[in-house]
C-alpha positions in Angstrom: 0.2 0.2 -0.1 1.2 3.5 -0.9 2.4 5.7 2.1 0.4 8.6 0.4 -3.0 6.5 0.2 -5.9 8.5 1.4 -9.0 7.0 2.3 -12.4 7.7 0.7 -14.0 10.4 2.7 -17.6 11.2 2.8 -19.3 14.4 3.9 -23.1 14.3 5.2 -24.9 18.0 6.0 -28.2 18.9 6.9 -29.3 22.6 7.0 -32.4 21.7 9.3 -34.6 23.8 11.6 -32.3 22.6 14.6 -29.3 23.9 13.3 -26.4 22.7 11.0 -25.1 19.3 11.4 -22.2 17.7 10.0 -20.8 14.4 10.0 -17.6 12.8 7.5 -16.7 9.4 7.4 -13.9 7.9 6.0 -13.6 4.4 4.7 -10.9 1.6 6.1 -10.7 -1.8 5.5 -14.4 -1.4 3.8 -16.3 -0.3 7.1 -17.1 3.2 7.5 -15.1 5.0 10.5 -16.2 8.0 11.8 -13.9 11.1 11.5 -15.3 14.3 12.7 -18.6 15.7 13.7 -19.8 19.3 14.2 -23.3 20.9 14.8 -24.9 24.2 16.0 -27.0 24.1 18.9 -29.3 27.0 18.0 -32.4 26.9 16.3 -32.2 28.0 12.8 -35.0 30.5 11.9 -34.7 30.2 8.3 -34.7 26.8 8.5 -38.0 26.8 10.3 -39.7 29.5 8.0 -38.6 26.8 4.6 -40.3 24.2 6.8 -43.7 26.5 7.1 -43.5 27.7 3.6 -43.3 23.7 2.3 -46.3 23.0 4.7 -48.2 25.7 3.1 -47.1 24.8 -0.5 -48.3 21.2 -0.6 -51.1 22.0 1.3 -54.3 21.1 -0.9 -56.4 24.2 0.7 -53.9 26.6 -0.8 -53.3 25.0 -4.1 -57.5 24.7 -4.4 -57.6 28.1 -6.4 -55.5 28.5 -10.0 -54.9 32.3 -8.7 -52.8 30.7 -5.5 -49.9 29.2 -7.7 -49.0 32.4 -8.8 -48.8 33.4 -5.4 -46.7 30.4 -4.5 -44.2 30.5 -7.0 -43.6 34.4 -6.2 -42.8 33.5 -2.6 -40.7 31.1 -3.7 -38.4 33.3 -5.6 -38.7 35.7 -2.4 -37.4 32.8 -0.3 -34.8 31.5 -2.3 -32.9 34.1 -4.0 -32.8 36.0 -0.8 -29.1 37.0 -0.8 -28.6 37.8 2.9 -30.2 34.3 3.6 -27.7 32.7 1.2 -24.9 34.5 3.1 -25.9 34.0 6.6 -26.5 30.0 6.2 -22.9 29.8 3.9 -20.9 32.0 6.8 -22.5 29.3 9.5 -21.5 26.1 7.3 -18.2 27.3 6.5 -17.6 28.0 10.5 -18.9 24.3 11.2 -16.8 23.0 8.8 -13.6 24.8 9.6 -14.4 24.0 13.5 -14.5 20.2 12.9 -11.6 20.3 10.6 -13.4 18.1 7.9 -11.7 17.5 4.4 -14.2 16.5 2.1 -15.3 19.4 -0.4 -18.2 17.3 -1.5 -21.2 17.0 0.4 -24.6 14.7 0.2 -27.1 17.3 1.7 -30.6 16.1 3.4 -33.8 17.6 2.0 -36.5 18.3 4.4 -39.7 15.9 4.4 -42.0 18.8 3.8 -40.1 19.9 0.6 -40.0 16.9 -1.1 -43.3 15.5 -2.9 -43.3 11.9 -2.4 -45.6 9.6 -4.0 -46.3 6.1 -5.3 -47.5 5.7 -8.5 -48.5 2.5 -10.6 -47.8 2.3 -14.3 -48.4 0.0 -17.0 -45.4 -1.8 -18.1 -43.4 -0.4 -20.8 -40.1 -0.6 -22.8 -37.6 2.2 -21.7 -38.0 4.4 -24.8 -42.0 4.9 -23.3 -41.2 4.8 -19.6 -40.0 8.5 -18.9 -43.3 10.0 -21.0 -45.7 7.6 -19.2 -44.2 8.3 -15.7 -44.1 12.1 -16.2 -47.7 11.7 -17.6 -49.1 10.3 -14.3 -47.0 12.6 -11.8 -48.3 15.6 -14.1 -51.4 14.9 -12.4 -50.5 15.0 -9.0 -47.7 17.6 -8.5 -49.0 20.9 -7.4 -46.8 23.0 -9.5 -45.6 22.2 -13.5 -43.3 19.4 -14.2 -40.6 22.1 -15.5 -40.2 23.7 -12.7 -39.6 20.3 -10.6 -36.9 17.8 -10.2 -37.6 14.1 -10.5 -36.4 11.0 -8.9 -37.7 7.7 -9.1 -37.6 4.3 -8.3 -39.3 1.1 -9.6 -40.4 -0.9 -6.6 -42.5 -3.4 -7.9 -42.4 -5.3 -11.5 -44.1 -8.7 -11.1 -43.9 -11.4 -14.0 -47.6 -11.9 -13.4 -48.9 -8.5 -13.7 -49.0 -5.9 -16.7 -48.6 -2.8 -14.0 -45.6 -1.8 -11.8 -45.1 0.5 -9.2 -42.7 3.6 -9.0 -41.9 5.3 -5.7 -41.2 9.2 -7.0 -39.7 11.9 -5.1 -40.0 15.6 -6.6 -38.3 18.8 -5.3 -38.6 22.4 -6.8 -35.7 23.4 -8.9 -35.4 26.8 -7.1 -34.3 24.8 -3.8 -31.8 22.8 -5.4 -30.5 26.4 -6.8 -30.5 27.6 -3.3 -28.7 25.0 -1.8 -26.4 25.1 -4.3 -25.6 28.8 -3.9 -25.3 28.3 -0.1 -22.6 25.7 -0.6 -20.7 27.5 -3.2 -20.3 30.4 -1.2 -19.1 28.3 1.5 -16.3 26.8 -0.8 -18.2 23.4 -0.8 -19.4 21.1 -3.8 -23.2 20.0 -3.4 -22.7 16.3 -4.3 -26.1 15.4 -4.4 -29.6 16.1 -2.7 -31.3 13.2 -1.0 -34.6 13.1 0.6 -34.2 12.8 4.8 -36.7 9.7 4.8 -33.6 7.9 2.8 -30.7 9.2 4.9 -33.0 7.9 8.0 -33.8 4.7 6.6 -30.2 4.2 5.5 -29.1 4.8 9.1 -31.5 3.0 11.1 -32.8 0.3 8.7 -29.8 -0.6 6.5 -30.4 -4.1 4.9 -33.3 -5.1 7.5 -36.3 -6.0 4.9 -38.7 -5.8 7.4 -41.8 -3.4 7.4 -40.4 -0.8 9.7 -41.6 2.5 11.0 -39.5 5.1 11.6 -40.6 7.9 14.2 -38.3 11.0 13.7 -39.6 13.4 16.7 -38.3 17.1 16.1 -38.5 20.2 18.2 -42.0 21.4 16.4 -42.8 18.5 14.0 -42.8 14.8 14.2 -42.4 12.8 10.7 -43.4 9.1 10.4 -41.8 6.9 7.8 -42.8 3.6 6.7 -39.9 1.4 5.3 -40.3 -1.6 3.4 -37.4 -3.7 1.8 -35.4 -1.0 3.1 -37.1 2.2 1.4 -39.1 4.7 3.0 -42.7 4.0 1.2 -45.2 6.2 3.0 -44.7 9.7 4.9 -46.8 11.7 7.2 -46.3 14.3 9.9 -48.1 16.1 12.8 -47.6 19.1 14.6 -46.2 17.9 17.6 -43.0 17.7 19.3 -40.4 18.1 22.0 -41.3 21.8 21.8 -44.6 21.0 22.9 -43.1 19.4 26.4 -41.0 22.7 27.0 -44.0 24.6 26.7 -46.1 22.6 29.3 -43.2 22.5 31.5 -43.2 26.3 31.4 -46.7 26.4 31.8 -46.8 24.0 34.7 -43.7 25.8 36.7 -44.3 29.1 35.2 -40.5 29.3 33.8 -38.5 30.8 31.2 -37.8 29.1 27.9 -34.1 28.3 28.9 -34.8 27.1 32.1 -37.6 25.1 31.1 -35.3 23.4 28.2 -32.9 22.1 30.7 -35.3 21.2 33.2 -36.8 18.8 30.4 -33.3 17.7 29.7 -32.4 17.1 33.8 -35.8 15.3 34.2 -35.2 13.1 31.0 -31.7 12.1 32.7 -33.1 11.5 35.9 -36.1 9.2 34.8 -33.4 7.2 32.4 -31.4 6.5 35.5 -34.2 5.9 38.4 -34.2 2.3 39.0 -37.1 3.1 41.5 -39.3 4.9 38.9 -40.0 7.5 41.6 -42.8 9.1 39.0 -44.9 6.2 37.5 -45.1 6.0 33.7 -48.7 6.5 33.3 -48.6 9.9 35.2 -45.7 11.1 33.5 -47.5 10.1 29.9 -50.7 11.9 31.3 -48.5 15.4 31.9 -47.4 15.1 28.2 -50.3 13.8 26.6 -50.3 16.6 24.3 -47.2 14.9 22.6 -47.5 11.3 23.2 -51.6 10.9 22.3 -50.6 13.0 19.0 -48.0 10.2 18.3 -49.8 7.3 19.0 -52.7 7.9 16.9 -50.3 9.0 13.8 -48.6 5.1 14.3 -52.1 3.8 13.7 -53.1 6.0 10.9 -49.5 5.3 9.3 -49.8 1.8 9.5 -53.8 1.6 8.3 -52.5 3.9 5.3 -49.7 1.1 4.4 -51.5 -2.0 4.8 -54.5 -0.3 2.6 -52.4 -0.3 -0.2 -52.7 -3.0 -2.8 -50.2 -5.6 -2.6 -49.8 -4.9 1.7 -52.9 -6.4 2.9 -51.0 -9.4 4.0 -47.8 -7.9 5.4 -47.2 -7.2 9.0 -45.1 -3.8 10.6 -42.5 -5.8 12.6 -40.9 -2.4 14.6 -40.7 0.8 15.2 -37.5 2.8 15.7 -37.4 6.5 17.6 -35.1 8.9 16.6 -35.0 12.7 16.6 -34.1 14.9 19.9 -37.6 14.2 21.4 -36.8 10.5 21.1 -35.7 10.2 24.5 -38.9 11.0 25.8 -39.3 8.7 29.2 -41.0 5.8 28.9 -42.5 6.4 25.2 -40.8 3.5 23.7 -42.1 1.1 26.1 -45.2 2.4 25.7 -45.7 2.2 22.1 -44.5 -1.3 22.6 -47.6 -2.5 24.6 -49.6 -0.3 22.4 -49.0 -2.0 19.1 -47.6 -5.4 20.2 -44.2 -4.8 18.6 -40.5 -4.1 19.3 -40.0 -0.3 20.0 -36.9 1.3 20.8 -34.5 4.6 20.2 -32.5 3.6 17.1 -28.6 4.2 17.2 -27.2 5.3 14.1 -23.6 5.4 15.0 -24.0 1.4 15.4 -22.8 0.5 11.8 -19.7 2.9 11.8 -16.3 2.2 13.5 -15.4 5.0 15.9 -13.2 5.5 19.3 -14.5 4.3 22.5 -14.0 7.1 24.7 -16.3 9.0 22.6 -19.3 6.9 23.1 -21.0 8.7 26.1 -21.3 11.9 23.7 -22.1 10.4 20.7 -25.0 8.2 22.5 -26.1 11.7 23.7 -26.3 13.4 20.3 -27.4 10.4 18.2 -30.5 11.0 17.6 -30.2 14.2 16.3 -27.5 13.2 14.2 -29.5 10.3 12.5 -30.0 11.5 9.0 -26.8 13.4 8.4 -25.1 9.9 9.3 -27.2 8.6 6.9 -26.2 11.1 4.1 -22.8 10.2 5.0 -22.9 6.7 4.5 -24.5 7.2 1.0 -21.6 6.6 -0.9 -20.5 3.8 1.3 -23.1 1.1 1.8 
């Protein structure tokens, strides 16, 4: 082996509402090794606005009237091509990159779930020459804006010999968003190698090659996303406006304290209950206090399973497990509660499990793991 051999490096970046997150992996002996990581702790207000915008953009109510489409497109232009937003994000991104001493200039970046149009379509079997035109004709019926303004990615997920049709998983994203992200990374001195839906990154990090039907629940600060993964592919996605932020608000309201103190109390409470062997506060009492978060999650899990099992071809399938991730996934007793409710295995996922890393980093990595899941999955893209 050459003394100057340079291991393959892969950089994953998430510009999410919880701040910028970054992970760099290198490949040694065909195994992904953690080289470095970094993140900002502040909530990115621009990312929050982006999420709110896409929620409105994909709303059926907003697009019921044709004249609203022009308004949406105008809002997109104002949002994406705001030089101040590009500059602000690029400065923070460059700062995180330098501080964690990453080396790779090419980045795989996540697309927020709310920014991606996700659908499974059934089309007739055709030859390669006709496939694209048939698929585009079908997608055009579903998209809220013209196909010419979207970038399309697809994957054939079912093509049975005895059937004359095939199922195709389609992800589409506005071209303007790609331009926006490209400008940020160019200004930061990096190259945007690929954009990928966060659902794909989460599945890669938490499910890998497991072919069983699995639900991933990503509990963020303001929103919880639900993904059902089948054969390693995210098939369904839906979300609810409920997350860790509601827990903080509940504590703030009960105790009458400021936001910062309520957040610290929540953290301390979670850590205490995690190590409290005597269960000083019974699980049912805690879950009752936090019902504003737990109840919506429970209802959406059932809705997600119903949605999946009513799709043609899924009637006889059986979901086998639930994996929790995201900053709110450490909600005490939630995994046990969901496991009991749905009679299946439920646990907080460990996105570091597929990586090699220094043992003395384990306490830190365990603490931040659920917040880093998507970005780890992005870095794994070219290594698995």
